[in-house]
C-alpha positions as YAML, in Angstrom:
chain: A
units: angstrom
residues:
- id: 1
  name: MET
  ca: [-0.24, -0.23, 0.19]
- id: 2
  name: THR
  ca: [1.06, 3.85, -0.85]
- id: 3
  name: SER
  ca: [2.91, 5.44, 2.71]
- id: 4
  name: PHE
  ca: [2.11, 9.12, 3.12]
- id: 5
  name: ASP
  ca: [3.71, 11.89, 5.07]
- id: 6
  name: ILE
  ca: [1.16, 14.50, 5.11]
- id: 7
  name: HIS
  ca: [2.16, 17.24, 7.34]
- id: 8
  name: GLN
  ca: [5.65, 18.51, 5.36]
- id: 9
  name: HIS
  ca: [6.99, 22.10, 3.56]
- id: 10
  name: LEU
  ca: [8.40, 22.44, 0.51]
- id: 11
  name: TRP
  ca: [9.33, 26.00, -0.87]
- id: 12
  name: PRO
  ca: [9.72, 26.16, -5.14]
- id: 13
  name: GLU
  ca: [12.27, 28.67, -6.28]
- id: 14
  name: GLN
  ca: [9.99, 30.88, -6.64]
- id: 15
  name: LEU
  ca: [8.60, 31.61, -3.53]
- id: 16
  name: ILE
  ca: [12.48, 31.94, -2.18]
- id: 17
  name: ARG
  ca: [12.82, 34.59, -5.00]
- id: 18
  name: ALA
  ca: [9.59, 36.05, -3.54]
- id: 19
  name: LEU
  ca: [10.68, 36.01, 0.00]
- id: 20
  name: GLU
  ca: [14.29, 37.42, -0.73]
- id: 21
  name: ALA
  ca: [12.88, 40.37, -2.39]
- id: 22
  name: ARG
  ca: [10.71, 41.52, 0.28]
- id: 23
  name: ARG
  ca: [11.21, 44.52, 2.67]
- id: 24
  name: ASP
  ca: [8.28, 43.91, 5.38]
- id: 25
  name: LEU
  ca: [8.09, 40.45, 7.28]
- id: 26
  name: PRO
  ca: [7.98, 37.40, 6.31]
- id: 27
  name: ARG
  ca: [11.59, 37.40, 4.43]
- id: 28
  name: LEU
  ca: [14.58, 35.97, 3.27]
- id: 29
  name: ARG
  ca: [18.21, 37.39, 4.12]
- id: 30
  name: GLY
  ca: [20.89, 35.22, 2.75]
- id: 31
  name: HIS
  ca: [19.89, 31.88, 4.80]
- id: 32
  name: ILE
  ca: [18.10, 33.43, 7.57]
- id: 33
  name: LEU
  ca: [14.30, 33.41, 7.73]
- id: 34
  name: GLU
  ca: [13.05, 36.56, 9.13]
- id: 35
  name: LEU
  ca: [9.47, 36.14, 10.54]
- id: 36
  name: PRO
  ca: [7.42, 38.24, 13.31]
- id: 37
  name: GLU
  ca: [8.41, 35.67, 16.37]
- id: 38
  name: GLY
  ca: [12.24, 35.85, 15.44]
- id: 39
  name: SER
  ca: [15.05, 34.97, 13.19]
- id: 40
  name: PHE
  ca: [15.86, 31.06, 12.10]
- id: 41
  name: GLU
  ca: [18.40, 29.77, 10.04]
- id: 42
  name: THR
  ca: [16.72, 28.06, 7.31]
- id: 43
  name: ASP
  ca: [19.15, 25.13, 4.85]
- id: 44
  name: LEU
  ca: [17.54, 26.36, 1.22]
- id: 45
  name: GLY
  ca: [18.71, 23.27, -0.18]
- id: 46
  name: GLU
  ca: [16.19, 20.86, 1.89]
- id: 47
  name: HIS
  ca: [14.07, 22.83, -0.26]
- id: 48
  name: GLU
  ca: [15.40, 21.13, -3.70]
- id: 49
  name: LEU
  ca: [12.98, 18.70, -5.43]
- id: 50
  name: ASP
  ca: [15.85, 15.74, -5.52]
- id: 51
  name: THR
  ca: [16.72, 15.90, -1.87]
- id: 52
  name: ARG
  ca: [13.47, 16.20, -0.52]
- id: 53
  name: ILE
  ca: [13.05, 12.90, -2.76]
- id: 54
  name: ALA
  ca: [15.93, 11.33, -1.64]
- id: 55
  name: LEU
  ca: [14.25, 12.15, 2.57]
- id: 56
  name: LEU
  ca: [11.22, 10.27, 0.91]
- id: 57
  name: ASP
  ca: [13.08, 7.30, -0.07]
- id: 58
  name: ARG
  ca: [15.47, 7.48, 3.07]
- id: 59
  name: TYR
  ca: [11.83, 7.09, 5.16]
- id: 60
  name: GLU
  ca: [10.08, 4.68, 2.88]
- id: 61
  name: ILE
  ca: [7.56, 7.27, 2.33]
- id: 62
  name: ASP
  ca: [5.76, 7.33, -1.26]
- id: 63
  name: VAL
  ca: [4.04, 10.51, -1.29]
- id: 64
  name: ALA
  ca: [4.36, 13.65, 0.28]
- id: 65
  name: VAL
  ca: [1.73, 15.99, 0.81]
- id: 66
  name: VAL
  ca: [3.27, 19.77, 0.73]
- id: 67
  name: SER
  ca: [2.05, 22.68, 1.79]
- id: 68
  name: LEU
  ca: [3.03, 26.81, 2.53]
- id: 69
  name: GLN
  ca: [2.93, 27.17, 6.49]
- id: 70
  name: PRO
  ca: [0.73, 29.88, 7.39]
- id: 71
  name: THR
  ca: [3.19, 30.65, 9.84]
- id: 72
  name: VAL
  ca: [5.17, 31.87, 6.85]
- id: 73
  name: ALA
  ca: [2.70, 33.20, 4.60]
- id: 74
  name: CYS
  ca: [-0.49, 31.41, 3.26]
- id: 75
  name: ASP
  ca: [-3.51, 33.44, 4.29]
- id: 76
  name: LEU
  ca: [-2.35, 36.97, 5.08]
- id: 77
  name: GLN
  ca: [0.60, 37.34, 2.02]
- id: 78
  name: PRO
  ca: [-1.14, 37.34, -1.20]
- id: 79
  name: ASP
  ca: [2.21, 37.67, -2.93]
- id: 80
  name: LEU
  ca: [3.90, 34.51, -1.54]
- id: 81
  name: ALA
  ca: [0.93, 32.50, -1.83]
- id: 82
  name: ASP
  ca: [1.27, 33.51, -5.58]
- id: 83
  name: ALA
  ca: [4.50, 32.10, -5.96]
- id: 84
  name: TYR
  ca: [4.44, 28.92, -4.22]
- id: 85
  name: HIS
  ca: [1.04, 28.08, -6.55]
- id: 86
  name: GLU
  ca: [3.20, 28.64, -9.54]
- id: 87
  name: GLY
  ca: [6.58, 26.83, -8.61]
- id: 88
  name: MET
  ca: [4.44, 24.27, -6.71]
- id: 89
  name: PHE
  ca: [2.28, 23.78, -10.00]
- id: 90
  name: GLN
  ca: [5.71, 22.86, -11.67]
- id: 91
  name: LEU
  ca: [6.91, 20.91, -8.78]
- id: 92
  name: VAL
  ca: [4.33, 18.38, -8.59]
- id: 93
  name: GLU
  ca: [4.28, 17.91, -12.38]
- id: 94
  name: ALA
  ca: [8.18, 16.86, -12.13]
- id: 95
  name: ALA
  ca: [7.90, 15.01, -8.99]
- id: 96
  name: GLY
  ca: [6.25, 12.44, -10.72]
- id: 97
  name: GLY
  ca: [3.35, 11.56, -8.29]
- id: 98
  name: ARG
  ca: [6.15, 11.57, -5.68]
- id: 99
  name: ILE
  ca: [4.82, 15.10, -4.36]
- id: 100
  name: ALA
  ca: [0.87, 16.40, -3.73]
- id: 101
  name: ALA
  ca: [0.25, 20.03, -2.81]
- id: 102
  name: LEU
  ca: [-2.33, 21.86, -0.64]
- id: 103
  name: ALA
  ca: [-3.46, 25.21, -2.01]
- id: 104
  name: CYS
  ca: [-2.67, 28.21, 0.59]
- id: 105
  name: ALA
  ca: [-6.23, 29.17, 2.19]
- id: 106
  name: GLU
  ca: [-8.01, 28.57, -1.40]
- id: 107
  name: ARG
  ca: [-9.34, 25.80, -4.03]
- id: 108
  name: ARG
  ca: [-7.41, 25.28, -7.12]
- id: 109
  name: ASP
  ca: [-6.85, 23.15, -9.63]
- id: 110
  name: GLY
  ca: [-3.92, 21.05, -9.56]
- id: 111
  name: PHE
  ca: [-3.78, 20.50, -5.71]
- id: 112
  name: VAL
  ca: [-5.33, 17.97, -3.43]
- id: 113
  name: GLY
  ca: [-6.63, 20.45, -0.81]
- id: 114
  name: ALA
  ca: [-5.86, 23.50, 0.78]
- id: 115
  name: CYS
  ca: [-3.77, 25.04, 3.71]
- id: 116
  name: VAL
  ca: [-5.59, 27.18, 5.91]
- id: 117
  name: SER
  ca: [-4.61, 29.08, 9.16]
- id: 118
  name: ALA
  ca: [-5.96, 27.83, 12.62]
- id: 119
  name: ARG
  ca: [-7.12, 31.09, 13.32]
- id: 120
  name: ARG
  ca: [-9.09, 31.37, 10.09]
- id: 121
  name: VAL
  ca: [-11.33, 28.14, 10.98]
- id: 122
  name: VAL
  ca: [-11.93, 30.52, 14.26]
- id: 123
  name: ALA
  ca: [-12.65, 33.44, 12.06]
- id: 124
  name: GLY
  ca: [-14.87, 31.56, 9.59]
- id: 125
  name: LEU
  ca: [-14.14, 29.76, 6.50]
- id: 126
  name: ASP
  ca: [-16.75, 30.96, 4.44]
- id: 127
  name: GLU
  ca: [-17.31, 29.11, 0.65]
- id: 128
  name: LEU
  ca: [-14.38, 27.03, 1.29]
- id: 129
  name: PRO
  ca: [-15.36, 23.74, 2.81]
- id: 130
  name: GLY
  ca: [-18.43, 23.69, 0.10]
- id: 131
  name: GLU
  ca: [-15.77, 23.92, -2.70]
- id: 132
  name: LEU
  ca: [-13.54, 21.50, -1.37]
- id: 133
  name: SER
  ca: [-16.61, 19.20, -0.30]
- id: 134
  name: GLU
  ca: [-17.60, 19.49, -3.95]
- id: 135
  name: ALA
  ca: [-14.01, 18.23, -5.37]
- id: 136
  name: GLY
  ca: [-13.31, 15.37, -3.39]
- id: 137
  name: GLU
  ca: [-10.35, 17.60, -1.63]
- id: 138
  name: VAL
  ca: [-9.43, 18.07, 2.12]
- id: 139
  name: LEU
  ca: [-8.64, 20.91, 4.34]
- id: 140
  name: PHE
  ca: [-5.65, 20.99, 6.77]
- id: 141
  name: VAL
  ca: [-5.64, 23.37, 9.07]
- id: 142
  name: HIS
  ca: [-1.89, 24.58, 10.85]
- id: 143
  name: PRO
  ca: [-1.05, 27.25, 13.09]
- id: 144
  name: GLY
  ca: [-0.66, 30.43, 11.90]
- id: 145
  name: TYR
  ca: [1.30, 33.75, 13.19]
- id: 146
  name: PRO
  ca: [1.63, 33.52, 16.77]
- id: 147
  name: ASP
  ca: [0.88, 36.46, 19.17]
- id: 148
  name: PRO
  ca: [3.40, 38.47, 20.59]
- id: 149
  name: LEU
  ca: [5.80, 36.51, 23.03]
- id: 150
  name: PRO
  ca: [5.80, 37.32, 26.68]
- id: 151
  name: GLU
  ca: [9.37, 39.35, 27.41]
- id: 152
  name: GLY
  ca: [12.02, 36.61, 28.20]
- id: 153
  name: ALA
  ca: [10.21, 33.89, 26.40]
- id: 154
  name: PRO
  ca: [12.25, 30.91, 25.48]
- id: 155
  name: ALA
  ca: [13.11, 30.22, 21.59]
- id: 156
  name: TRP
  ca: [10.43, 27.18, 22.04]
- id: 157
  name: TRP
  ca: [7.38, 29.60, 23.45]
- id: 158
  name: ALA
  ca: [5.73, 29.99, 20.14]
- id: 159
  name: ALA
  ca: [5.90, 26.64, 19.05]
- id: 160
  name: VAL
  ca: [4.88, 25.02, 22.39]
- id: 161
  name: VAL
  ca: [3.17, 27.25, 23.90]
- id: 162
  name: ASP
  ca: [1.16, 29.66, 21.16]
- id: 163
  name: TYR
  ca: [0.76, 27.20, 18.11]
- id: 164
  name: THR
  ca: [-1.25, 24.18, 20.20]
- id: 165
  name: ALA
  ca: [-3.12, 27.53, 21.87]
- id: 166
  name: GLN
  ca: [-4.17, 28.05, 18.25]
- id: 167
  name: MET
  ca: [-5.02, 24.39, 17.41]
- id: 168
  name: GLN
  ca: [-7.18, 23.69, 20.36]
- id: 169
  name: ALA
  ca: [-9.05, 26.67, 19.71]
- id: 170
  name: ALA
  ca: [-9.45, 25.65, 16.07]
- id: 171
  name: PHE
  ca: [-10.68, 22.15, 16.93]
- id: 172
  name: ALA
  ca: [-13.19, 24.13, 19.05]
- id: 173
  name: ALA
  ca: [-14.31, 26.30, 16.31]
- id: 174
  name: TRP
  ca: [-14.75, 23.15, 14.24]
- id: 175
  name: VAL
  ca: [-16.43, 20.98, 16.49]
- id: 176
  name: ALA
  ca: [-18.90, 23.78, 17.87]
- id: 177
  name: ARG
  ca: [-20.14, 24.71, 14.42]
- id: 178
  name: GLY
  ca: [-17.83, 23.91, 11.47]
- id: 179
  name: ALA
  ca: [-18.49, 20.17, 11.48]
- id: 180
  name: ALA
  ca: [-22.46, 20.60, 11.68]
- id: 181
  name: GLU
  ca: [-22.21, 23.16, 8.51]
- id: 182
  name: SER
  ca: [-19.95, 21.09, 6.49]
- id: 183
  name: PRO
  ca: [-20.39, 17.26, 7.33]
- id: 184
  name: GLY
  ca: [-18.87, 15.91, 3.47]
- id: 185
  name: LEU
  ca: [-15.88, 18.05, 4.26]
- id: 186
  name: LYS
  ca: [-12.37, 15.64, 5.03]
- id: 187
  name: ILE
  ca: [-10.49, 18.11, 7.87]
- id: 188
  name: VAL
  ca: [-6.98, 17.19, 8.99]
- id: 189
  name: PHE
  ca: [-5.46, 19.19, 12.04]
- id: 190
  name: ALA
  ca: [-1.50, 19.28, 12.27]
- id: 191
  name: VAL
  ca: [-0.50, 18.67, 15.37]
- id: 192
  name: LEU
  ca: [-2.76, 16.28, 17.11]
- id: 193
  name: ALA
  ca: [-4.69, 20.03, 16.68]
- id: 194
  name: GLY
  ca: [-2.67, 20.78, 19.54]
- id: 195
  name: GLY
  ca: [-3.64, 18.16, 22.30]
- id: 196
  name: ALA
  ca: [-7.65, 18.79, 21.90]
- id: 197
  name: PRO
  ca: [-8.38, 14.82, 21.32]
- id: 198
  name: PHE
  ca: [-7.07, 14.92, 25.42]
- id: 199
  name: GLN
  ca: [-10.07, 17.61, 25.94]
- id: 200
  name: LEU
  ca: [-12.84, 15.45, 25.14]
- id: 201
  name: GLU
  ca: [-13.60, 14.19, 28.47]
- id: 202
  name: ARG
  ca: [-13.88, 17.87, 29.86]
- id: 203
  name: LEU
  ca: [-15.62, 18.50, 26.69]
- id: 204
  name: ALA
  ca: [-18.52, 16.00, 27.38]
- id: 205
  name: ALA
  ca: [-18.54, 17.56, 30.93]
- id: 206
  name: ARG
  ca: [-18.89, 20.66, 30.46]
- id: 207
  name: GLY
  ca: [-20.65, 20.98, 27.10]
- id: 208
  name: ASP
  ca: [-22.97, 18.09, 24.86]
- id: 209
  name: ILE
  ca: [-19.98, 16.29, 22.58]
- id: 210
  name: GLY
  ca: [-18.04, 13.55, 23.71]
- id: 211
  name: GLU
  ca: [-16.74, 12.21, 20.49]
- id: 212
  name: VAL
  ca: [-14.40, 13.90, 17.44]
- id: 213
  name: PRO
  ca: [-16.90, 14.63, 14.26]
- id: 214
  name: ALA
  ca: [-16.79, 12.48, 11.44]
- id: 215
  name: ASN
  ca: [-14.07, 12.99, 8.61]
- id: 216
  name: THR
  ca: [-11.99, 14.58, 11.35]
- id: 217
  name: TYR
  ca: [-8.28, 13.68, 11.56]
- id: 218
  name: PHE
  ca: [-4.87, 14.89, 13.26]
- id: 219
  name: ASP
  ca: [-1.51, 14.40, 11.87]
- id: 220
  name: THR
  ca: [1.34, 13.41, 14.40]
- id: 221
  name: ALA
  ca: [3.80, 16.21, 13.68]
- id: 222
  name: SER
  ca: [6.68, 16.48, 16.77]
- id: 223
  name: TYR
  ca: [4.38, 13.87, 18.89]
- id: 224
  name: SER
  ca: [5.90, 10.36, 19.95]
- id: 225
  name: ALA
  ca: [4.16, 7.29, 21.25]
- id: 226
  name: ARG
  ca: [2.63, 8.28, 24.83]
- id: 227
  name: ALA
  ca: [1.07, 11.11, 22.90]
- id: 228
  name: LEU
  ca: [-0.48, 9.24, 19.84]
- id: 229
  name: ARG
  ca: [-1.43, 6.24, 22.27]
- id: 230
  name: LEU
  ca: [-3.51, 8.90, 24.12]
- id: 231
  name: THR
  ca: [-4.88, 10.08, 20.58]
- id: 232
  name: ALA
  ca: [-6.04, 6.93, 19.71]
- id: 233
  name: GLU
  ca: [-7.64, 5.75, 22.38]
- id: 234
  name: ALA
  ca: [-9.72, 8.77, 22.89]
- id: 235
  name: CYS
  ca: [-10.71, 8.83, 18.64]
- id: 236
  name: GLY
  ca: [-9.63, 6.15, 17.25]
- id: 237
  name: PRO
  ca: [-6.96, 4.65, 15.70]
- id: 238
  name: ASP
  ca: [-8.27, 5.59, 12.72]
- id: 239
  name: ARG
  ca: [-8.31, 9.05, 13.03]
- id: 240
  name: LEU
  ca: [-4.39, 9.13, 12.97]
- id: 241
  name: LEU
  ca: [-2.23, 10.23, 9.76]
- id: 242
  name: PHE
  ca: [1.54, 10.02, 9.89]
- id: 243
  name: GLY
  ca: [3.13, 13.98, 9.49]
- id: 244
  name: SER
  ca: [6.26, 14.68, 10.40]
- id: 245
  name: ASP
  ca: [6.65, 18.81, 9.47]
- id: 246
  name: SER
  ca: [10.18, 17.89, 7.37]
- id: 247
  name: PRO
  ca: [12.06, 19.50, 7.05]
- id: 248
  name: VAL
  ca: [11.38, 21.66, 10.50]
- id: 249
  name: MET
  ca: [11.27, 18.03, 12.35]
- id: 250
  name: ASP
  ca: [12.58, 14.70, 12.01]
- id: 251
  name: PRO
  ca: [10.53, 11.95, 10.76]
- id: 252
  name: GLN
  ca: [12.21, 9.83, 12.33]
- id: 253
  name: VAL
  ca: [10.40, 11.26, 15.70]
- id: 254
  name: SER
  ca: [6.60, 10.24, 15.00]
- id: 255
  name: LEU
  ca: [7.95, 7.33, 13.52]
- id: 256
  name: SER
  ca: [9.31, 6.06, 16.19]
- id: 257
  name: GLY
  ca: [6.51, 7.04, 18.02]
- id: 258
  name: LEU
  ca: [3.95, 5.02, 16.12]
- id: 259
  name: GLN
  ca: [6.03, 2.03, 15.54]
- id: 260
  name: LYS
  ca: [6.01, 2.01, 19.30]
- id: 261
  name: ALA
  ca: [2.65, 2.53, 19.85]
- id: 262
  name: GLY
  ca: [1.65, -0.10, 17.31]
- id: 263
  name: LEU
  ca: [-0.28, 2.58, 14.83]
- id: 264
  name: ILE
  ca: [2.38, 2.58, 12.12]
- id: 265
  name: GLU
  ca: [0.19, 0.98, 9.50]
- id: 266
  name: ALA
  ca: [-3.11, 2.82, 10.11]
- id: 267
  name: ALA
  ca: [-1.36, 6.03, 10.55]
- id: 268
  name: LEU
  ca: [1.40, 5.98, 7.61]
- id: 269
  name: HIS
  ca: [-0.92, 3.66, 5.13]
- id: 270
  name: ASP
  ca: [-4.23, 2.82, 5.75]
- id: 271
  name: ASN
  ca: [-5.56, 6.19, 7.03]
- id: 272
  name: PRO
  ca: [-4.44, 8.56, 4.92]
- id: 273
  name: GLY
  ca: [-4.66, 6.33, 1.72]
- id: 274
  name: ARG
  ca: [-8.64, 6.75, 2.35]
- id: 275
  name: VAL
  ca: [-8.43, 10.26, 3.33]
- id: 276
  name: PHE
  ca: [-6.74, 11.65, 0.29]
- id: 277
  name: ALA
  ca: [-7.74, 8.80, -2.08]
...
């Protein structure tokens, strides 16, 4: 069966050039990616197609589903989204079936779905769910720009505190109204929706919802066996999809966790094969 990594980020040459040309954040200066929350060393070589295919081969992954992370652009930077779409369409063709791409915050021909920020889900998705449902495509929810960091916050604060809080809010918004309004939409929440599955018992105690809505899935990026077992127990193993967050994270982190938890076949093959059929 085909194996999938449904959470990777790949920057085509057009996007890199657009980031380098920008005066405002986000922007690239040499190999430094400058974002509102700070500056980060970036290995642009990891975004070359041959390098990415080699990564897939190393971990025996057949298909990577890639997106432009909203923490860099997507919802709020149309110029960068346009550059990504132009370049990614070419990369998908050149990859010979090894790469499938998500569009930035909209449905576009040639893409397998759309990636939006968690804040966009909370604010409202407008017509996008209907457009994706009609096309049989997927909505991928990813953290967006963080709030300003507290004074003296450590470097991990945005990723560990802010991003997970955004994802929990997006999941709550989906449970509260989105799932009922768009029952046919397949939706995937990155990074286990920030741990939202762990809150189902509290949600049942305080509200009237005790289970995950249909067609709602969670990607594994950065989590290992303990969190993956908890999610599978809370939601069922059929809701987990392997996602690595490459090249930000090493795929081995979640692959090892899935192996230890006995969830590797479900998350790597069965579930994503069904979602991205």
